[in-house]
C-alpha positions in Angstrom: 6.6 25.4 26.6 5.8 21.7 26.1 9.3 20.7 26.1 9.4 21.7 29.9 5.9 20.0 30.5 5.8 16.5 31.9 4.8 13.6 30.0 1.3 13.5 31.8 1.1 17.5 31.5 1.5 17.2 27.5 -1.0 14.3 27.8 -3.5 16.0 29.3 -3.1 19.3 27.3 -3.6 16.8 24.1 -6.6 15.6 25.4 -8.2 19.0 26.0 -7.2 19.6 22.4 -9.3 16.6 21.4 -6.5 14.5 20.7 -6.7 10.7 21.2 -3.8 9.8 23.7 -2.1 6.4 24.3 1.2 6.0 25.6 3.8 4.2 24.0 5.4 1.1 25.3 8.9 1.8 27.0 10.6 -1.0 25.0 11.8 0.9 22.1 9.3 -0.7 19.7 7.5 2.7 19.1 3.9 0.7 19.7 1.1 1.6 22.1 0.8 -0.1 25.2 -1.7 -2.6 25.6 -3.3 -5.1 23.3 -6.3 -3.5 22.3 -5.3 0.2 21.7 -7.4 0.0 18.2 -10.5 1.1 20.3 -8.7 4.6 20.8 -9.0 4.9 17.1 -12.9 5.4 17.5 -12.8 7.0 21.1 -11.0 9.2 23.1 -9.6 8.1 26.5 -10.7 10.4 29.2 -8.4 12.6 31.6 -9.1 10.0 34.2 -7.7 7.2 32.3 -4.6 9.4 31.1 -4.0 10.0 34.8 -4.2 6.4 35.9 -1.9 5.6 33.0 0.7 8.1 34.2 0.3 7.1 37.7 3.9 5.3 38.0 5.4 8.0 35.8 5.5 6.7 32.1 8.0 8.7 30.5 6.4 8.5 26.8 3.4 10.3 25.0 1.7 9.0 21.8 -1.4 10.4 19.4 -3.6 8.3 17.6 -3.7 10.3 14.1 -6.7 10.6 11.9 -10.4 11.7 12.3 -10.5 10.6 16.2 -8.2 13.4 16.8 -9.8 16.0 14.8 -8.4 14.9 11.4 -4.7 14.8 12.7 -2.0 14.4 10.4 1.7 13.5 10.8 4.1 14.8 7.9 7.2 13.2 8.7 10.9 13.6 7.5 13.2 10.8 8.3 16.4 12.6 7.5 17.2 16.1 8.7 19.1 17.1 5.4 15.8 16.2 3.5 13.8 18.4 5.9 16.4 21.6 5.1 16.0 21.1 1.4 12.5 20.8 1.5 12.1 24.0 3.6 14.3 25.6 0.9 12.2 24.5 -1.9 9.1 25.5 0.0 10.1 29.2 -0.1 11.1 29.1 -3.7 7.9 27.9 -4.8 5.4 30.1 -2.9 4.7 27.7 0.2 7.0 29.4 2.8 4.0 30.9 4.5 2.2 27.4 4.7 5.4 25.9 6.5 5.7 28.6 8.9 2.2 28.3 9.9 2.6 24.5 10.4 6.1 24.7 12.1 4.6 27.4 14.5 1.8 25.0 15.1 3.9 22.0 16.0 7.5 20.9 14.8 9.6 18.7 16.9 12.8 16.3 16.4 13.1 12.6 16.9 15.6 10.7 18.5 17.0 9.6 15.1 17.3 13.3 13.7 14.3 13.0 11.5 11.3 16.0 11.9 7.4 15.8 12.9 4.9 18.2 11.7 1.6 17.9 13.2 -1.2 19.5 11.5 -5.2 19.2 11.3 -6.9 19.0 7.9 -10.3 19.3 6.7 -10.1 16.0 4.3 -9.4 12.3 6.0 -6.1 12.0 7.2 -4.0 9.1 5.1 -0.9 7.1 5.6 1.3 7.4 2.6 5.2 7.3 1.7 5.4 10.3 -0.2 9.1 10.1 -1.2 12.2 7.7 -1.2 14.8 6.8 -3.1 16.4 3.3 -4.1 19.5 2.1 -2.2 21.9 -1.0 -2.7 20.1 -2.5 0.7 16.5 -1.5 -0.6 13.7 1.1 -0.9 14.6 4.0 1.6 11.6 6.2 2.6 12.5 10.1 2.8 9.1 11.7 3.8 5.8 10.1 4.6 2.5 10.5 6.4 0.5 8.9 9.0 -3.4 9.3 8.9 -6.0 7.4 9.8 -5.2 4.7 12.5 -1.6 6.0 12.3 0.3 6.5 15.7 3.0 8.9 16.5 5.0 9.3 19.8 5.9 13.3 20.4 7.9 15.2 22.7 8.8 15.2 25.7 8.9 11.3 25.3 12.4 10.0 26.4 14.1 6.9 28.4 13.2 3.8 26.9 10.5 4.8 24.7 12.6 5.1 21.6 15.6 2.2 21.0 18.5 5.0 21.2 17.5 6.0 24.7 17.2 9.5 23.4 14.2 12.2 23.7 11.7 13.5 21.4 12.4 17.4 21.3 10.2 20.2 20.8 11.4 22.9 18.4 8.3 25.2 18.1 4.9 25.0 19.0 3.0 22.5 21.1 -0.2 20.2 21.3 -2.5 23.2 22.1 -1.3 25.2 18.9 -1.4 22.3 16.0 -2.1 24.2 12.9 -5.1 23.8 10.5 -4.9 23.6 6.7 -7.0 23.3 4.1 -7.2 20.2 1.4 -5.6 22.2 -1.1 -2.6 23.4 0.9 -2.0 19.5 2.1 -2.0 18.9 -1.7 0.7 21.3 -2.1 2.6 19.7 0.5 2.4 16.2 -0.8 3.1 17.5 -4.2 6.4 19.0 -3.3 7.1 15.9 -1.2 6.8 14.3 -4.5 9.6 16.2 -6.1 12.0 14.4 -3.8 10.8 10.7 -4.7 13.1 8.7 -6.7 10.7 6.0 -7.8 12.0 2.3 -7.6 11.8 1.2 -10.8 14.0 4.5 -12.1 17.1 2.5 -12.6 15.5 0.3 -14.8 14.0 3.0 -17.0 17.4 4.9 -17.1 19.0 1.8 -18.1 16.5 1.2 -20.7 16.6 5.1 -22.3 20.7 5.0 -22.3 20.6 1.7 -24.2 18.3 2.6 -26.6 20.3 6.0 -27.6 20.9 5.8 -31.3 20.7 7.9 -34.6 17.1 8.4 -34.9 15.7 11.8 -34.9 13.9 11.4 -31.3 17.4 10.3 -30.2 19.5 13.1 -31.6 16.7 15.6 -30.6 17.0 14.4 -27.0 20.9 15.1 -26.9 20.6 18.5 -28.6 17.6 20.3 -26.5 17.1 21.2 -23.1 14.1 20.6 -21.1 13.7 24.6 -21.0 13.2 24.5 -24.8 10.7 21.9 -24.5 8.6 22.8 -21.5 8.5 26.8 -21.4 7.0 27.3 -24.8 3.8 25.3 -23.4 3.7 27.4 -20.4 5.6 25.4 -17.6 7.8 27.5 -15.4 11.1 26.0 -13.7 10.8 27.2 -10.0 13.5 25.8 -8.0 16.9 23.8 -8.9 18.0 21.3 -6.4 21.4 20.1 -7.4 21.0 18.8 -11.2 17.1 18.5 -10.5 14.8 21.1 -11.6 11.3 21.5 -10.5 8.8 22.6 -12.6 5.1 24.3 -12.1 2.7 23.4 -14.7 0.5 26.2 -16.4 -2.3 27.6 -14.8 -1.0 27.1 -11.3 0.4 30.2 -9.2 1.9 28.1 -6.6 3.7 24.9 -5.5 5.2 22.2 -7.9 3.7 19.7 -10.4 6.9 17.6 -11.9 10.5 17.3 -12.1 13.4 16.9 -14.4 16.5 14.8 -14.4 15.6 13.0 -11.2 18.2 10.8 -10.3 20.3 11.8 -13.2 17.9 10.2 -15.6 17.2 13.1 -17.8 13.5 12.0 -17.7 10.1 14.3 -16.9 8.5 13.2 -14.1 5.0 14.5 -13.3 3.1 13.9 -10.2 0.0 15.9 -11.0 -3.1 14.5 -12.6 -4.2 18.1 -14.0 -2.0 17.9 -17.3 -2.2 15.8 -20.5 0.7 13.4 -19.1 0.3 10.2 -16.8 1.0 11.0 -13.5 4.2 9.4 -11.7 5.9 8.0 -14.7 9.2 9.0 -16.7 8.8 10.7 -19.8 11.9 11.1 -22.3 12.2 14.4 -24.2 11.0 12.9 -27.5 8.0 11.7 -25.9 7.5 15.4 -24.2 7.7 16.6 -27.3 5.4 14.4 -29.3 2.5 14.7 -26.6 2.7 18.4 -26.5 3.3 19.1 -29.8 1.5 16.2 -31.7 -1.1 14.8 -29.5 0.7 11.9 -28.6 1.5 10.9 -32.4 5.2 9.6 -32.3 5.1 9.0 -35.9 4.4 12.6 -36.9 6.7 13.8 -34.4 9.6 11.7 -35.8 8.8 13.1 -39.3 8.5 16.8 -37.9 12.1 16.4 -36.1 13.4 14.6 -39.5 12.6 17.6 -41.6 14.2 19.8 -39.4 17.3 18.1 -39.8 17.4 15.6 -36.7 18.4 11.8 -37.3 20.2 10.1 -40.0 18.2 8.4 -43.0 18.9 4.7 -41.6 15.5 2.9 -41.9 16.5 -0.5 -41.2 14.3 -2.7 -38.5 15.5 -3.0 -35.2 15.0 -5.2 -32.0 15.2 -3.6 -28.4 18.5 -4.8 -26.6 18.9 -4.3 -23.0 22.9 -4.6 -22.7 25.2 -2.3 -21.2 27.9 -2.9 -23.4 27.3 -0.7 -26.3 29.6 -2.4 -28.9 27.8 -5.6 -28.5 25.8 -6.6 -31.4 23.7 -9.5 -32.9 24.1 -10.8 -36.6 20.9 -11.2 -38.3 22.0 -14.1 -40.1 21.6 -12.3 -43.7 24.7 -10.0 -43.0 22.8 -7.1 -41.4 23.9 -6.0 -37.8 20.9 -5.2 -35.2 22.4 -2.9 -32.8 20.8 -1.4 -29.4 18.8 1.3 -30.7 14.8 0.4 -30.4 12.7 0.6 -33.2 9.2 2.1 -32.9 7.0 -0.4 -32.5 9.5 -3.1 -31.6 7.6 -6.0 -30.4 9.9 -7.3 -27.5 12.9 -6.3 -25.5 16.3 -8.9 -25.5 17.9 -8.7 -22.2 21.7 -9.6 -21.5 22.6 -11.6 -18.4 24.6 -8.5 -17.4 21.4 -6.7 -16.1 21.0 -9.3 -13.6 24.0 -8.2 -11.8 22.9 -4.6 -11.5 21.0 -3.5 -8.1 17.0 -4.6 -8.7 14.4 -2.4 -7.4 12.8 -3.7 -4.5 9.1 -5.2 -4.3 6.6 -2.7 -4.0 4.0 -4.2 -1.8 0.3 -3.0 -1.9 -0.6 -5.1 1.1 2.7 -6.0 3.1 4.0 -9.7 2.2 0.8 -10.5 0.3 0.0 -8.3 -2.8 2.6 -6.5 -4.4 2.5 -4.1 -7.5 2.8 -6.3 -10.9 1.6 -9.5 -9.3 -1.5 -11.8 -10.0 -2.9 -13.7 -6.8 -5.8 -16.0 -6.3 -8.1 -16.2 -3.2 -10.1 -19.5 -3.1 -12.4 -20.7 -0.4 -15.5 -22.6 -0.3 -19.3 -21.1 -0.2 -19.9 -19.3 3.6 -15.9 -19.0 4.1 -16.4 -15.1 4.0 -14.1 -14.6 1.2 -15.7 -11.8 -0.4 -16.4 -10.0 2.8 -12.8 -10.4 3.7 -11.2 -9.3 0.3 -13.6 -6.1 0.2 -12.5 -5.3 3.3 -9.0 -5.5 2.2 -9.7 -3.5 -1.0 -11.3 -0.9 1.2 -8.1 -0.7 3.5 -6.0 -0.2 0.7 -8.3 2.8 -0.5 -8.3 4.3 2.4 -4.4 3.4 3.5 -5.6 1.6 6.5 -3.7 -1.7 7.9 -5.5 -4.8 6.5 -5.2 -7.2 9.8 -1.8 -5.4 10.8 -0.1 -5.1 7.4 0.8 -1.9 6.0 -1.1 -0.9 2.6 0.0 1.4 0.1 -3.0 3.8 0.1 -4.3 4.2 -3.7 -7.2 3.9 -6.1 -9.1 0.7 -5.9 -11.2 -1.0 -8.7 -13.6 -3.8 -8.3 -14.8 -5.8 -10.9 -17.9 -7.7 -9.6 -19.4 -10.3 -11.7 -21.1 -12.3 -8.6 -23.1 -10.2 -6.2 -24.8 -7.5 -8.5 -25.5 -3.7 -7.4 -27.8 -3.9 -4.9 -25.8 -6.6 -2.8 -22.3 -5.1 -3.4 -23.5 -1.8 -2.5 -24.8 -3.2 0.9 -21.5 -4.7 1.5 -19.5 -1.7 0.8 -21.4 0.5 2.9 -21.1 -1.8 5.9 -17.4 -2.2 5.4 -17.1 1.4 4.7 -18.9 2.4 7.9 -16.7 -0.2 10.0 -13.7 1.9 8.6 -15.5 5.3 9.4 -15.0 6.0 5.8 -16.9 8.5 3.4 -18.4 8.4 0.2 -15.3 10.4 -1.5 -13.1 7.5 -1.0 -11.0 6.3 -4.0 -13.0 2.8 -4.8 -14.5 2.3 -8.0 -16.3 -1.1 -9.4 -18.4 -2.3 -12.1 -21.0 -4.9 -11.7 -22.6 -7.8 -13.7 -20.8 -6.3 -17.1 -20.2 -9.9 -18.5 -16.5 -9.4 -18.9 -14.6 -12.3 -20.9 -11.1 -12.1 -20.0 -10.2 -14.2 -23.1 -11.9 -11.9 -25.1 -9.8 -9.1 -26.8 -12.5 -6.3 -26.9 -13.4 -7.0 -23.0 -9.6 -6.8 -21.9 -9.3 -3.7 -23.8 -12.2 -2.3 -22.0 -10.8 -3.2 -18.7 -7.4 -1.7 -19.4 -9.3 1.6 -20.5 -10.8 1.4 -17.0 -7.8 1.0 -15.3 -6.2 3.9 -17.5 -9.3 6.0 -16.0 -8.7 5.0 -12.4 -4.9 4.2 -12.1 -5.7 1.5 -9.6 -3.1 0.1 -7.2 -5.3 -3.1 -6.6 -7.9 -4.4 -8.9 -10.3 -6.9 -7.2 -12.0 -9.2 -9.5 -15.0 -11.6 -8.1 -14.9 -14.4 -9.3 -12.6 -16.4 -11.8 -15.4 -18.4 -13.4 -17.7 -15.5 -14.2 -14.8 -13.5 -16.2 -14.1 -16.9 -18.3 -17.9 -17.6 -19.1 -18.2 -21.0 -21.2 -14.7 -22.1 -20.7 -13.6 -25.2 -19.0 -11.5 -24.1 -16.0 -9.9 -27.9 -16.0 -8.2 -27.2 -19.2 -4.8 -25.5 -19.8 -6.4 -23.8 -23.2 -9.0 -21.8 -21.5 -7.3 -20.8 -18.2 -4.0 -20.0 -19.4 -5.4 -17.2 -21.9 -7.1 -15.5 -19.0 -3.9 -15.4 -16.6 -1.8 -14.2 -19.5 -4.1 -11.3 -20.0 -4.5 -10.7 -16.3 -0.5 -10.6 -16.0 -0.3 -8.4 -18.8 -2.5 -5.8 -17.2 -1.0 -5.9 -13.6 2.6 -5.4 -15.2 1.4 -2.8 -17.5 -0.5 -0.9 -14.7 1.8 -1.7 -12.0 -1.0 -2.6 -9.8 -2.0 -5.9 -7.7 -4.3 -8.1 -9.5 -6.4 -9.9 -6.9 -9.1 -12.7 -8.0 -11.8 -14.5 -5.7 -12.0 -18.4 -6.8 -14.1 -21.1 -5.4 -12.8 -24.2 -3.8 -13.2 -27.8 -4.7 -15.2 -30.4 -2.7 -11.9 -31.4 -0.9 -11.0 -27.8 0.0 -8.4 -27.2 -2.7 -8.8 -24.6 -5.8 -11.2 -25.8 -8.5 -9.4 -26.3 -11.9 -6.3 -26.7 -13.7 -2.9 -26.8 -12.4 -2.3 -24.1 -14.9 -4.1 -21.6 -12.6 -1.6 -22.5 -9.8 1.2 -22.1 -12.0 0.1 -18.6 -13.3 -0.2 -17.0 -10.0 2.3 -15.0 -7.6 0.4 -16.0 -4.4 -2.6 -18.5 -3.4 -4.3 -17.6 -0.5 -6.5 -20.0 1.4 -9.6 -18.8 3.1 -11.8 -20.9 5.4 -14.1 -20.3 8.0 -16.5 -23.0 9.7 -20.2 -22.4 9.6 -21.4 -20.2 12.4 -18.1 -19.1 13.5 -16.7 -15.5 13.1 -13.1 -16.8 12.8 -11.6 -16.5 9.5 -8.3 -18.2 8.7 -6.1 -17.3 6.0 -3.3 -20.0 4.5 -0.7 -19.4 1.8 -1.0 -22.3 -0.8 1.6 -21.1 -2.8 4.1 -18.1 -2.6 6.7 -16.5 -5.0 7.9 -13.3 -3.4 7.2 -14.3 0.5 7.4 -16.9 3.1 4.4 -19.2 3.7 2.2 -17.7 6.1 -0.8 -18.4 8.0 -3.0 -15.9 9.9 -6.4 -15.3 11.3 -9.2 -12.6 11.6 -12.2 -12.0 13.5 -15.2 -10.7 11.6 -18.0 -8.9 13.5 -21.4 -8.4 11.6 -23.2 -5.5 13.9 -26.7 -5.5 12.5 -27.5 -2.5 14.9 -25.0 -0.4 13.5 -24.8 -1.5 10.2 -21.2 -2.4 10.0 -18.9 -5.3 9.3 -15.2 -5.0 10.8 -12.3 -7.7 10.4 -10.0 -7.8 13.1 -6.6 -10.0 13.8 -7.5 -13.1 15.6 -4.2 -14.7 16.9 -3.8 -18.1 18.2 -6.0 -19.8 15.3 -4.7 -22.9 13.0 -5.8 -23.5 9.6 -8.1 -26.4 9.0 -5.3 -28.2 7.6 -3.5 -28.2 11.1 -6.3 -29.1 13.2 -8.8 -31.6 13.7 -12.7 -31.4 14.2 -12.3 -31.2 18.2 -9.7 -28.6 18.1 -11.7 -26.5 15.6 -14.7 -26.9 18.0 -12.4 -25.6 20.9 -10.9 -22.7 19.4 -14.4 -21.6 18.0 -16.0 -21.8 21.3 -13.2 -19.9 23.1 -13.5 -17.3 20.4 -17.2 -16.8 20.8 -17.5 -17.1 24.6 -14.1 -15.9 25.7 -12.6 -17.5 29.0 -14.7 -20.9 29.3 -14.5 -23.8 32.2 -13.3 -26.9 31.0 -16.8 -28.3 31.8 -18.7 -25.8 29.9 -16.3 -26.7 26.7 -16.7 -30.2 27.0 -20.4 -30.0 27.8 -21.1 -28.2 24.7 -19.4 -29.7 22.4 -21.6 -29.9 18.9 -18.9 -30.9 16.6 -17.3 -34.2 18.2 -17.6 -36.1 21.2 -17.2 -34.8 24.9 -13.8 -37.2 25.1 -12.5 -35.7 21.9 -13.3 -31.9 23.3 -11.3 -32.8 26.5 -8.4 -34.4 24.8 -8.5 -31.1 22.5 -8.3 -28.9 25.4 -5.5 -30.8 26.7 -3.4 -30.7 23.6 -4.1 -27.0 22.5 -2.9 -26.3 26.0 0.3 -28.4 25.7 1.4 -26.7 22.7 0.4 -23.1 24.0 -2.5 -22.4 21.6 -4.6 -21.9 24.5 -3.9 -21.5 28.2 -5.7 -21.9 31.7 -6.3 -18.6 33.2 -7.4 -19.4 36.8 -4.3 -19.7 38.3 -4.1 -23.3 38.5 -4.1 -25.1 41.8 -5.8 -28.3 42.9 -9.6 -28.0 43.7 -9.9 -24.8 41.2 -12.4 -25.0 38.0 -10.4 -25.3 35.2 -10.9 -21.9 33.0 -9.2 -21.6 29.8 -8.8 -18.9 26.8 -6.8 -18.5 23.5 -3.2 -17.8 24.4 -1.6 -14.1 23.9 1.5 -12.5 25.1 1.8 -9.1 26.7 2.3 -7.6 22.9 -1.1 -8.9 22.0 0.6 -11.8 19.9 0.0 -15.7 20.4 
């Protein structure tokens, strides 16, 4: 049994199974050893290398998930209670045999009390948070997966591998017996996990629904009928009861689950399948579901039908939507008529009360960690040749695949590209190079339009993009470039730029996605156009890359939801393999923070690796030799570069970009 095997024996068994093994650090960080473990996402360590790693008695074993390990995917429960409830639900909805097969292959308990399942699948593994719930401290993950590029520590790892000092404990199976499951079986697991998800926005929606309760036909209908009355006549089947939450299976489906009702005591219907007339992953009240199922979404016809059945009062005065937790509060209209909290059909706006600000607020949902969030509008600014398009396409591909982007977590989901600059031939080439660099295939969830001449000031064009977003359901929309989606307009005037960003904001909010717009820099290196552009965005990210350099630097110019940042990447164009890849480049400074001589020194060391002072000074092409020498000393004093020759009198000075043991500058 694996639990009785040594870490080395388990690591070698995993190697024989075709899994990519990388030991974890023994510092409680749960990260792999070394500064360039990414290589093991593309090539497996040999048995000889593994034996060398464990020569001094390492206590931990780690695996790289994804295609390199035969499409290995981790399915993780952060809490044991969630795991037990999931197993009970699985048996009730017809997935008991599948769970038994997975656990018989590999099941372990983590030092924190969670549960790991490992399985191999016939589709590309993904890293995705499947279920969580809002708490007073933020949003808590309950169930998640780790896929392509993910890393997992497994039994019998112990000692300082985990911060608690406790060990990972194998419960069943072992690395030799990891189960294989089909794409359909994997989808069933994910759908069941979605039944445990409480969306971050649910609190706000529940609050709105409760404040909207009134005496209209739909309101009274919602109070008087049950979900069984609404759903079962249309073929929906209740398959499991979890507390006050009911799990439902859609018509035509033989096993698994498709939706929940009353999650978080919301009395909302929450589907998570795309195979019904409902939009997945949003909440519907009873009247909305009734209208969609019985009147094809015609809410007016639904209300009239309910009124004929005796629901609702005859009160017909106009109303505004009030968001207020005091149901006795009202507004005097000025003509003697009181307007209460009941929303009218077609109400134009929502009026909020300050008491709402004292309620727990939903956390920011990052699409790219600490950069782009759901509902945000961001602008990317760079001069020609700064590699801004390649960089942002790589970001978009990372989101579509669920890969980290420059070591930042992404929320995997569909991506929509609106290209008004490159054209089909050039964009196809760039995408193919980047996708190949990610080892991704043609089934990735990424869609694009090219040179459609969209104008973000025109209602018809905005509606067309809205329709595209309804179809794609993107978590990220990338637009290239700003000038091209406001043709004939003046970037320097508020009257021309403001409507563009108003429409972008409306789309981002409606579809709960991150909208990212590429823009050109002015001659001074700043953004081109009106100050209204900066005022309208949540994040302005400046990109710069010296001509001929592979180093790209990113600097935040304006931020709303995150701290100012600066980070770097190294972009590699591999003509032989037809790939383009972006990797974190540490120890680089933005152009605003370095002079030409320092830029030259950093570029030289990036391109040539450790180099002698004589070579650095002798090859100076952007500054004088004296300037390059002084820049070396200045960068070394600040810890940005360092001597790597050991120092000492009479030794040739060799310099390199500085990294610590963790690969960080």
